[in-house]
Biotite code that builds the C-alpha atoms (Angstrom):
import biotite.structure as struc

atoms = struc.array([
    struc.Atom([-12.284, -0.784, -14.954], chain_id="A", res_id=1, res_name="MET", atom_name="CA", element="C"),
    struc.Atom([-14.313, -4.385, -14.448], chain_id="A", res_id=2, res_name="GLY", atom_name="CA", element="C"),
    struc.Atom([-17.292, -3.274, -11.944], chain_id="A", res_id=3, res_name="HIS", atom_name="CA", element="C"),
    struc.Atom([-15.691, -6.291, -9.300], chain_id="A", res_id=4, res_name="ARG", atom_name="CA", element="C"),
    struc.Atom([-12.458, -3.648, -9.468], chain_id="A", res_id=5, res_name="THR", atom_name="CA", element="C"),
    struc.Atom([-14.071, -0.407, -9.367], chain_id="A", res_id=6, res_name="SER", atom_name="CA", element="C"),
    struc.Atom([-16.265, -1.005, -7.345], chain_id="A", res_id=7, res_name="GLY", atom_name="CA", element="C"),
    struc.Atom([-13.572, -2.047, -4.286], chain_id="A", res_id=8, res_name="ARG", atom_name="CA", element="C"),
    struc.Atom([-12.247, 0.905, -5.571], chain_id="A", res_id=9, res_name="ILE", atom_name="CA", element="C"),
    struc.Atom([-14.882, 3.005, -5.007], chain_id="A", res_id=10, res_name="GLY", atom_name="CA", element="C"),
    struc.Atom([-15.512, 2.026, -2.225], chain_id="A", res_id=11, res_name="ALA", atom_name="CA", element="C"),
    struc.Atom([-12.088, 3.477, -1.201], chain_id="A", res_id=12, res_name="TRP", atom_name="CA", element="C"),
    struc.Atom([-11.993, 7.291, 0.749], chain_id="A", res_id=13, res_name="ARG", atom_name="CA", element="C"),
    struc.Atom([-11.393, 9.899, -1.133], chain_id="A", res_id=14, res_name="VAL", atom_name="CA", element="C"),
    struc.Atom([-7.820, 11.430, -1.227], chain_id="A", res_id=15, res_name="PRO", atom_name="CA", element="C"),
    struc.Atom([-7.897, 14.805, 0.388], chain_id="A", res_id=16, res_name="PRO", atom_name="CA", element="C"),
    struc.Atom([-7.659, 18.254, -2.872], chain_id="A", res_id=17, res_name="ASN", atom_name="CA", element="C"),
    struc.Atom([-10.101, 15.474, -5.017], chain_id="A", res_id=18, res_name="TRP", atom_name="CA", element="C"),
    struc.Atom([-13.431, 15.842, -5.175], chain_id="A", res_id=19, res_name="SER", atom_name="CA", element="C"),
    struc.Atom([-15.087, 11.861, -5.985], chain_id="A", res_id=20, res_name="PRO", atom_name="CA", element="C"),
    struc.Atom([-15.659, 12.690, -9.583], chain_id="A", res_id=21, res_name="ARG", atom_name="CA", element="C"),
    struc.Atom([-12.142, 13.538, -10.337], chain_id="A", res_id=22, res_name="ASP", atom_name="CA", element="C"),
    struc.Atom([-10.952, 10.473, -8.216], chain_id="A", res_id=23, res_name="TRP", atom_name="CA", element="C"),
    struc.Atom([-12.844, 8.092, -10.363], chain_id="A", res_id=24, res_name="PHE", atom_name="CA", element="C"),
    struc.Atom([-12.164, 9.962, -13.576], chain_id="A", res_id=25, res_name="GLU", atom_name="CA", element="C"),
    struc.Atom([-8.503, 9.925, -12.515], chain_id="A", res_id=26, res_name="GLU", atom_name="CA", element="C"),
    struc.Atom([-8.825, 6.071, -11.386], chain_id="A", res_id=27, res_name="MET", atom_name="CA", element="C"),
    struc.Atom([-10.480, 5.054, -14.749], chain_id="A", res_id=28, res_name="ARG", atom_name="CA", element="C"),
    struc.Atom([-7.609, 6.315, -16.335], chain_id="A", res_id=29, res_name="ALA", atom_name="CA", element="C"),
    struc.Atom([-4.961, 5.191, -14.331], chain_id="A", res_id=30, res_name="GLU", atom_name="CA", element="C"),
    struc.Atom([-6.926, 1.864, -14.918], chain_id="A", res_id=31, res_name="ALA", atom_name="CA", element="C"),
    struc.Atom([-7.284, 2.107, -18.679], chain_id="A", res_id=32, res_name="ALA", atom_name="CA", element="C"),
    struc.Atom([-3.368, 2.728, -18.771], chain_id="A", res_id=33, res_name="ALA", atom_name="CA", element="C"),
    struc.Atom([-2.439, -0.079, -16.917], chain_id="A", res_id=34, res_name="ALA", atom_name="CA", element="C"),
    struc.Atom([-4.743, -2.530, -18.521], chain_id="A", res_id=35, res_name="ALA", atom_name="CA", element="C"),
    struc.Atom([-3.471, -1.352, -21.513], chain_id="A", res_id=36, res_name="TRP", atom_name="CA", element="C"),
    struc.Atom([0.062, -2.028, -20.613], chain_id="A", res_id=37, res_name="LEU", atom_name="CA", element="C"),
    struc.Atom([-0.389, -5.133, -19.212], chain_id="A", res_id=38, res_name="ALA", atom_name="CA", element="C"),
    struc.Atom([-1.683, -6.657, -22.790], chain_id="A", res_id=39, res_name="GLU", atom_name="CA", element="C"),
    struc.Atom([1.538, -5.620, -24.157], chain_id="A", res_id=40, res_name="LEU", atom_name="CA", element="C"),
    struc.Atom([3.296, -7.011, -21.214], chain_id="A", res_id=41, res_name="ASP", atom_name="CA", element="C"),
    struc.Atom([1.395, -10.259, -21.617], chain_id="A", res_id=42, res_name="PHE", atom_name="CA", element="C"),
    struc.Atom([3.294, -13.867, -22.079], chain_id="A", res_id=43, res_name="ASP", atom_name="CA", element="C"),
    struc.Atom([0.938, -15.990, -23.450], chain_id="A", res_id=44, res_name="PRO", atom_name="CA", element="C"),
    struc.Atom([3.435, -19.219, -22.119], chain_id="A", res_id=45, res_name="THR", atom_name="CA", element="C"),
    struc.Atom([3.537, -18.640, -19.004], chain_id="A", res_id=46, res_name="ARG", atom_name="CA", element="C"),
    struc.Atom([-0.154, -19.955, -18.583], chain_id="A", res_id=47, res_name="GLY", atom_name="CA", element="C"),
    struc.Atom([-2.065, -16.967, -16.700], chain_id="A", res_id=48, res_name="VAL", atom_name="CA", element="C"),
    struc.Atom([-4.854, -15.983, -18.088], chain_id="A", res_id=49, res_name="PRO", atom_name="CA", element="C"),
    struc.Atom([-4.983, -12.911, -19.865], chain_id="A", res_id=50, res_name="LEU", atom_name="CA", element="C"),
    struc.Atom([-8.014, -11.363, -17.906], chain_id="A", res_id=51, res_name="THR", atom_name="CA", element="C"),
    struc.Atom([-6.224, -12.475, -14.350], chain_id="A", res_id=52, res_name="ALA", atom_name="CA", element="C"),
    struc.Atom([-2.785, -10.779, -15.710], chain_id="A", res_id=53, res_name="PHE", atom_name="CA", element="C"),
    struc.Atom([-4.463, -7.544, -16.385], chain_id="A", res_id=54, res_name="VAL", atom_name="CA", element="C"),
    struc.Atom([-7.215, -7.145, -13.725], chain_id="A", res_id=55, res_name="GLN", atom_name="CA", element="C"),
    struc.Atom([-4.193, -7.982, -11.596], chain_id="A", res_id=56, res_name="GLN", atom_name="CA", element="C"),
    struc.Atom([-1.793, -5.285, -13.196], chain_id="A", res_id=57, res_name="ARG", atom_name="CA", element="C"),
    struc.Atom([-5.067, -3.060, -12.613], chain_id="A", res_id=58, res_name="VAL", atom_name="CA", element="C"),
    struc.Atom([-5.545, -3.393, -9.220], chain_id="A", res_id=59, res_name="TRP", atom_name="CA", element="C"),
    struc.Atom([-1.737, -3.176, -8.051], chain_id="A", res_id=60, res_name="ALA", atom_name="CA", element="C"),
    struc.Atom([-1.709, 0.499, -9.887], chain_id="A", res_id=61, res_name="ARG", atom_name="CA", element="C"),
    struc.Atom([-4.652, 1.546, -8.641], chain_id="A", res_id=62, res_name="ALA", atom_name="CA", element="C"),
    struc.Atom([-3.657, 1.158, -4.825], chain_id="A", res_id=63, res_name="ARG", atom_name="CA", element="C"),
    struc.Atom([-0.075, 2.862, -5.859], chain_id="A", res_id=64, res_name="THR", atom_name="CA", element="C"),
    struc.Atom([-1.929, 5.517, -7.278], chain_id="A", res_id=65, res_name="ARG", atom_name="CA", element="C"),
    struc.Atom([-3.711, 5.549, -3.996], chain_id="A", res_id=66, res_name="TYR", atom_name="CA", element="C"),
    struc.Atom([-1.503, 5.475, -1.397], chain_id="A", res_id=67, res_name="ARG", atom_name="CA", element="C"),
    struc.Atom([0.813, 7.784, -3.444], chain_id="A", res_id=68, res_name="GLN", atom_name="CA", element="C"),
    struc.Atom([-2.304, 10.754, -3.301], chain_id="A", res_id=69, res_name="GLU", atom_name="CA", element="C"),
    struc.Atom([-2.525, 9.922, 0.611], chain_id="A", res_id=70, res_name="TRP", atom_name="CA", element="C"),
    struc.Atom([1.060, 10.011, 0.747], chain_id="A", res_id=71, res_name="ALA", atom_name="CA", element="C"),
    struc.Atom([1.437, 12.972, 0.102], chain_id="A", res_id=72, res_name="TYR", atom_name="CA", element="C"),
    struc.Atom([-1.684, 14.314, 1.406], chain_id="A", res_id=73, res_name="ALA", atom_name="CA", element="C"),
    struc.Atom([-0.147, 13.489, 5.398], chain_id="A", res_id=74, res_name="LEU", atom_name="CA", element="C"),
    struc.Atom([3.512, 15.094, 4.201], chain_id="A", res_id=75, res_name="ARG", atom_name="CA", element="C"),
    struc.Atom([1.477, 18.125, 3.281], chain_id="A", res_id=76, res_name="CYS", atom_name="CA", element="C"),
    struc.Atom([-0.331, 17.913, 6.639], chain_id="A", res_id=77, res_name="GLY", atom_name="CA", element="C"),
    struc.Atom([-4.184, 17.487, 4.990], chain_id="A", res_id=78, res_name="ALA", atom_name="CA", element="C"),
    struc.Atom([-6.796, 15.616, 7.169], chain_id="A", res_id=79, res_name="HIS", atom_name="CA", element="C"),
    struc.Atom([-10.188, 15.033, 6.016], chain_id="A", res_id=80, res_name="PRO", atom_name="CA", element="C"),
    struc.Atom([-11.399, 14.922, 9.262], chain_id="A", res_id=81, res_name="GLU", atom_name="CA", element="C"),
    struc.Atom([-9.727, 18.200, 9.916], chain_id="A", res_id=82, res_name="GLY", atom_name="CA", element="C"),
    struc.Atom([-7.626, 20.418, 11.634], chain_id="A", res_id=83, res_name="SER", atom_name="CA", element="C"),
    struc.Atom([-8.588, 18.445, 15.456], chain_id="A", res_id=84, res_name="GLU", atom_name="CA", element="C"),
    struc.Atom([-7.026, 15.032, 14.424], chain_id="A", res_id=85, res_name="ARG", atom_name="CA", element="C"),
    struc.Atom([-3.831, 17.006, 12.442], chain_id="A", res_id=86, res_name="ASP", atom_name="CA", element="C"),
    struc.Atom([-1.643, 16.284, 15.630], chain_id="A", res_id=87, res_name="VAL", atom_name="CA", element="C"),
    struc.Atom([-1.928, 12.342, 16.991], chain_id="A", res_id=88, res_name="ALA", atom_name="CA", element="C"),
    struc.Atom([-1.773, 11.331, 20.295], chain_id="A", res_id=89, res_name="ASP", atom_name="CA", element="C"),
    struc.Atom([2.282, 11.223, 20.865], chain_id="A", res_id=90, res_name="ASP", atom_name="CA", element="C"),
    struc.Atom([2.529, 14.587, 19.467], chain_id="A", res_id=91, res_name="GLY", atom_name="CA", element="C"),
    struc.Atom([3.514, 13.404, 15.729], chain_id="A", res_id=92, res_name="LEU", atom_name="CA", element="C"),
    struc.Atom([1.293, 15.582, 13.310], chain_id="A", res_id=93, res_name="SER", atom_name="CA", element="C"),
    struc.Atom([0.327, 13.456, 9.670], chain_id="A", res_id=94, res_name="PRO", atom_name="CA", element="C"),
    struc.Atom([3.243, 14.379, 8.586], chain_id="A", res_id=95, res_name="ALA", atom_name="CA", element="C"),
    struc.Atom([5.517, 13.998, 11.074], chain_id="A", res_id=96, res_name="GLY", atom_name="CA", element="C"),
    struc.Atom([4.741, 11.095, 11.560], chain_id="A", res_id=97, res_name="ALA", atom_name="CA", element="C"),
    struc.Atom([4.754, 9.837, 8.119], chain_id="A", res_id=98, res_name="TYR", atom_name="CA", element="C"),
    struc.Atom([8.492, 10.899, 8.494], chain_id="A", res_id=99, res_name="GLU", atom_name="CA", element="C"),
    struc.Atom([9.358, 9.286, 11.226], chain_id="A", res_id=100, res_name="SER", atom_name="CA", element="C"),
    struc.Atom([7.847, 5.542, 9.104], chain_id="A", res_id=101, res_name="LEU", atom_name="CA", element="C"),
    struc.Atom([9.858, 6.559, 6.414], chain_id="A", res_id=102, res_name="GLN", atom_name="CA", element="C"),
    struc.Atom([13.299, 7.369, 8.566], chain_id="A", res_id=103, res_name="ASP", atom_name="CA", element="C"),
    struc.Atom([12.650, 3.551, 10.024], chain_id="A", res_id=104, res_name="CYS", atom_name="CA", element="C"),
    struc.Atom([11.928, 1.422, 6.408], chain_id="A", res_id=105, res_name="LEU", atom_name="CA", element="C"),
    struc.Atom([14.802, 3.405, 5.240], chain_id="A", res_id=106, res_name="GLU", atom_name="CA", element="C"),
    struc.Atom([17.105, 2.016, 8.026], chain_id="A", res_id=107, res_name="ARG", atom_name="CA", element="C"),
    struc.Atom([15.358, -1.561, 7.086], chain_id="A", res_id=108, res_name="LEU", atom_name="CA", element="C"),
    struc.Atom([17.906, -3.618, 5.578], chain_id="A", res_id=109, res_name="SER", atom_name="CA", element="C"),
    struc.Atom([16.735, -4.203, 1.345], chain_id="A", res_id=110, res_name="GLU", atom_name="CA", element="C"),
    struc.Atom([15.396, -7.655, 1.389], chain_id="A", res_id=111, res_name="LEU", atom_name="CA", element="C"),
    struc.Atom([13.585, -6.948, 4.651], chain_id="A", res_id=112, res_name="HIS", atom_name="CA", element="C"),
    struc.Atom([12.293, -3.833, 3.476], chain_id="A", res_id=113, res_name="ARG", atom_name="CA", element="C"),
    struc.Atom([11.568, -5.600, 0.430], chain_id="A", res_id=114, res_name="GLY", atom_name="CA", element="C"),
    struc.Atom([9.186, -7.623, 2.441], chain_id="A", res_id=115, res_name="LEU", atom_name="CA", element="C"),
    struc.Atom([6.974, -5.599, 3.879], chain_id="A", res_id=116, res_name="ILE", atom_name="CA", element="C"),
    struc.Atom([6.775, -3.608, 1.051], chain_id="A", res_id=117, res_name="GLU", atom_name="CA", element="C"),
    struc.Atom([5.370, -6.759, -0.726], chain_id="A", res_id=118, res_name="SER", atom_name="CA", element="C"),
    struc.Atom([2.583, -6.830, 2.600], chain_id="A", res_id=119, res_name="LEU", atom_name="CA", element="C"),
    struc.Atom([1.740, -4.109, 3.171], chain_id="A", res_id=120, res_name="PHE", atom_name="CA", element="C"),
    struc.Atom([2.077, -1.561, 0.275], chain_id="A", res_id=121, res_name="TRP", atom_name="CA", element="C"),
    struc.Atom([1.555, -4.140, -2.328], chain_id="A", res_id=122, res_name="GLU", atom_name="CA", element="C"),
    struc.Atom([-1.111, -6.056, -0.168], chain_id="A", res_id=123, res_name="GLU", atom_name="CA", element="C"),
    struc.Atom([0.422, -9.356, -1.012], chain_id="A", res_id=124, res_name="GLN", atom_name="CA", element="C"),
    struc.Atom([-0.262, -12.163, 1.269], chain_id="A", res_id=125, res_name="THR", atom_name="CA", element="C"),
    struc.Atom([2.175, -14.038, 3.173], chain_id="A", res_id=126, res_name="GLU", atom_name="CA", element="C"),
    struc.Atom([2.042, -16.629, 1.018], chain_id="A", res_id=127, res_name="ALA", atom_name="CA", element="C"),
    struc.Atom([2.936, -14.991, -2.324], chain_id="A", res_id=128, res_name="GLU", atom_name="CA", element="C"),
    struc.Atom([5.283, -12.982, -0.773], chain_id="A", res_id=129, res_name="VAL", atom_name="CA", element="C"),
    struc.Atom([6.864, -17.164, 0.482], chain_id="A", res_id=130, res_name="ALA", atom_name="CA", element="C"),
    struc.Atom([6.803, -17.718, -3.184], chain_id="A", res_id=131, res_name="ARG", atom_name="CA", element="C"),
    struc.Atom([8.880, -14.717, -4.271], chain_id="A", res_id=132, res_name="THR", atom_name="CA", element="C"),
    struc.Atom([11.290, -15.500, -1.814], chain_id="A", res_id=133, res_name="LEU", atom_name="CA", element="C"),
    struc.Atom([11.188, -19.743, -1.827], chain_id="A", res_id=134, res_name="SER", atom_name="CA", element="C"),
    struc.Atom([10.803, -19.843, 1.553], chain_id="A", res_id=135, res_name="ILE", atom_name="CA", element="C"),
    struc.Atom([8.051, -20.929, 3.455], chain_id="A", res_id=136, res_name="SER", atom_name="CA", element="C"),
    struc.Atom([4.680, -18.662, 4.432], chain_id="A", res_id=137, res_name="GLN", atom_name="CA", element="C"),
    struc.Atom([5.612, -19.570, 7.704], chain_id="A", res_id=138, res_name="THR", atom_name="CA", element="C"),
    struc.Atom([8.720, -17.822, 7.819], chain_id="A", res_id=139, res_name="ALA", atom_name="CA", element="C"),
    struc.Atom([7.637, -14.725, 6.007], chain_id="A", res_id=140, res_name="VAL", atom_name="CA", element="C"),
    struc.Atom([4.909, -14.641, 8.724], chain_id="A", res_id=141, res_name="SER", atom_name="CA", element="C"),
    struc.Atom([7.995, -14.640, 11.283], chain_id="A", res_id=142, res_name="LYS", atom_name="CA", element="C"),
    struc.Atom([9.861, -12.195, 9.929], chain_id="A", res_id=143, res_name="ARG", atom_name="CA", element="C"),
    struc.Atom([7.033, -10.160, 9.143], chain_id="A", res_id=144, res_name="LYS", atom_name="CA", element="C"),
    struc.Atom([6.356, -10.477, 13.028], chain_id="A", res_id=145, res_name="ARG", atom_name="CA", element="C"),
    struc.Atom([9.810, -9.353, 13.981], chain_id="A", res_id=146, res_name="ARG", atom_name="CA", element="C"),
    struc.Atom([10.124, -6.255, 12.072], chain_id="A", res_id=147, res_name="ILE", atom_name="CA", element="C"),
    struc.Atom([7.338, -5.031, 13.046], chain_id="A", res_id=148, res_name="LEU", atom_name="CA", element="C"),
    struc.Atom([8.734, -5.470, 16.742], chain_id="A", res_id=149, res_name="GLU", atom_name="CA", element="C"),
    struc.Atom([11.697, -3.477, 15.410], chain_id="A", res_id=150, res_name="GLN", atom_name="CA", element="C"),
    struc.Atom([10.230, -0.544, 14.047], chain_id="A", res_id=151, res_name="LEU", atom_name="CA", element="C"),
    struc.Atom([8.178, -0.238, 16.598], chain_id="A", res_id=152, res_name="ARG", atom_name="CA", element="C"),
    struc.Atom([11.252, -0.090, 19.007], chain_id="A", res_id=153, res_name="ARG", atom_name="CA", element="C"),
    struc.Atom([12.377, 2.503, 16.837], chain_id="A", res_id=154, res_name="TRP", atom_name="CA", element="C"),
    struc.Atom([9.245, 4.629, 16.600], chain_id="A", res_id=155, res_name="LEU", atom_name="CA", element="C"),
    struc.Atom([9.758, 4.146, 20.745], chain_id="A", res_id=156, res_name="GLY", atom_name="CA", element="C"),
    struc.Atom([6.469, 2.091, 21.158], chain_id="A", res_id=157, res_name="ARG", atom_name="CA", element="C"),
    struc.Atom([7.637, -1.417, 22.182], chain_id="A", res_id=158, res_name="PRO", atom_name="CA", element="C"),
    struc.Atom([3.508, -2.206, 22.267], chain_id="A", res_id=159, res_name="GLU", atom_name="CA", element="C"),
    struc.Atom([1.497, -2.895, 20.045], chain_id="A", res_id=160, res_name="LYS", atom_name="CA", element="C"),
    struc.Atom([0.137, 0.321, 18.222], chain_id="A", res_id=161, res_name="ILE", atom_name="CA", element="C"),
    struc.Atom([-3.795, 0.555, 19.050], chain_id="A", res_id=162, res_name="LYS", atom_name="CA", element="C"),
    struc.Atom([-5.644, 0.277, 15.574], chain_id="A", res_id=163, res_name="GLY", atom_name="CA", element="C"),
    struc.Atom([-3.065, -0.831, 12.929], chain_id="A", res_id=164, res_name="MET", atom_name="CA", element="C"),
    struc.Atom([-3.553, -4.333, 11.924], chain_id="A", res_id=165, res_name="ARG", atom_name="CA", element="C"),
    struc.Atom([-0.007, -6.764, 12.078], chain_id="A", res_id=166, res_name="PHE", atom_name="CA", element="C"),
])
């Protein structure tokens, strides 16, 4: 991993069931595999520098792996803060909240689900998503707001959820 990338990844909380040392080694292995595959996939005719292409692939793979580990931990009911936080204010366990959100996301159209996944799971900017969909950044912002409002209604939370950044 590059210094900048490893510093950002090193600042993430270690998922449950991992020691910090083992988790960092896992991330190094994921980064090495992603870099190798990126070099194989690299197309110099697209005008993107190799280092930028590889770094983007490494960063995306690290984020995906991190999210997979936390999703698994939430499904299994693990919580890094201890058992006193295992039930949210609304009575849902982390696993129950995760399942409720997954159910709502599955109810979205493929286009809307893809937009949310790009913005929140893949951490793309609204401008990047707009370029992919060939629409304006403003249109992406408006769609995102409408989709999030729909998800709030389906989850029984018409108000904005405290602490969530939208």
